N, C-alpha and C positions, 0 to 999 in steps of 0.2 A: 654364596650370598650375592656376589656381583651379577651372576647369571640370573638369579631370581629378580634382582632389581631391573635388569634389562627386559625381561619378560613383562614385568609389571609396567615399565615405561612404554613398551610397545602397545600393550593393551590400553593404556590411557590415551595414547596417540590415536589409536583406532577409535576409541570411544569419542574423543573430541571431534574427530573427522565425521563420525556418524551423526553426532549431535549437530554439527555445523550444517551437514547436508539436510537433516530433518528441518532445521530452522529456516534454511533458505527456500524451502518449498512448503512452508507451514499452511498457507491458505490455498483454497481452490475457488473456482468461480461460484461454487455453491455454498461457500462459507458465509455464515451469518454476517460477520463483520465486513466482508467484501460487498454483500448486498446493501448493507447500511450505508457505506461510503459511496457506492455506485449511485444510490438514490439521492444522497445528499448533494453530490456533484450534479446530477441530472436536474434536480429542481432548483439549483443555484444557491443552496445554503453554503456550500464550499466550492472552491475551484479544484481542478485536478491537482494543481501544484500544492494544495493544502492537505492532500491525502498523506498520512504519515508514511515515511519510508521505513516501514517495519517489516522485516523479512521480505516476503514477496507480495505484500498487501497492495502497494501502489501498482505493481505490474499486473496483478489480477484485476484490479478495478479498471486499469487502462484497457485491458483486453475486452472487458465487457462494454466499456464506452465505445471503443472502436467498432465493435460488432454492430452497434446501432447507428454508426455514422458520426459520432461525436469526435470533433477534432481536439485531441489532447495536447497538440503542440501549440495551439493558439490560446492565449488567455481569453477567457470569456468576458465580454463586457458586462460591467455592472449596470443595474437598472438606473436610468437617469433620475436625478433628484428633481422633483417638481417643487418649485418654490411658490408659495402662496403670494398672490398680488398684495401689495401694500395698500391699505385704505388711506386715502388723504384725510 
């Protein structure tokens, strides 16, 4: 019985490690969600810092942004707020 338990425990450990590895490389540059976040950052809807740190999503979005020369280390400036002149 004890030996059966150890075999079972080892198989669970291997399974957890396999799942962890799969989740750490869940997304690729061609994943739809990577393309969505890449576009959202590129057009200024979100900053790179706002990309969720989910599995390797942020890393893959960062790779695509760097490929086009986008600086992911610097926060991107927000558009200036234009105030309407006050009418006397």
